[in-house]
C-alpha angles and dihedrals in degrees: 000000000000128000093265091058090049095049114090120164121207102165097191120145113200089190089062092045089056090053089052094050092046090058090080108200138035095156096155097033104127096137133053144169136227124201115204120172091338097312122113125212124192121204142160121245145148086255134032112243124188127184120216103187096204094059109016131243129359113192120196108190130206115250141038122302116201124224089244092056091046092050095047091046091052089049091050091052092048090053091050093048090051092052094253093132099163093054093045094049092047091054092047090052090053092048094050088052094049097039107028091160092070118087100194098073090048091052093049091046091049091051093051092048092049090051089051091051096249096132095166093057092041091053092049094051095044089052088052089052090053091048088055094044113014093186096052104130096193092054091052092047092049092048088051089055091051093050091048089054090049092051092246093132100165090054091046089053092049093054094045088051092049090052089052093047087057093045117010088188094060095119096183092060089042092057093043090053092048092052091046092052092044103046106020108027101032090224100143095175090056091044094051094045093052097040089053092047089049092050091055088060098037105029095164095063099114093181093056090046088060090049090054090053091047093052092047090051092050091048091051090050093045092241120150 
C-alpha cells in the first residue's frame, strides 16, 4: 500500500463543532456564505455553514440546542480527545437519540465508527447527518471515505463531488477525490484536475506535488 492509499483526510474539528452547538439558535438561517481565498459564495441551506480557512469548518445549525445537549456534547468530545472512545461514543449515541435534528453528533459518531471499522454503522449515521443538513460538506466527505473503504467507488466519487459543489475550496475533499480517481478509478484526467486544484490551495504539500508529476508522466506515456 502506498502513501496515497494510506492518506485519508477527514478535516473535522470537534472544537469548532462545539462552538457551533453552543451558539443556540439560527432559527431563520436559510442562507450562508463561504469565504475561500478571498472569494465569497452565498447559498441556501438548512444550516448556515461558514468556512474559516485558518481553522476549518464552523457549522451553525438551525434550531435550539439545550444546555443539557451542549454539556453532554462537550463531555463526549472530551472523552474522545482523551482516548476514552467507548464513553465518548456512548454519549454521542444518546445525544443523537435525544437531538436527531442536529447533524454534528451524527458526523462525529460516524467518524468514530469508521475508525473502528464499523462501516455499516458509519454509513447510517453519516446519512442521518446529511438528512439533518443536506449541504454539510464534512458529512459528504466522510461518507465518501466510507464508500471508498467499502469499494463503492462511484458512490465515493459522488459524495466527494457533492462536498466540492458546496465548497470548491474544501481541499481535504479535493485531495480525497484526486486519490480516488488516481488509484481506484483510473481516471487520470480527474486525478490531475483535482491534484492541481488541491495544490493551488496547499502549495507546500511536497508529497502531492510528486503525485501530480507522476500522473502527468503516466498521461504522457498513455499509461492508465
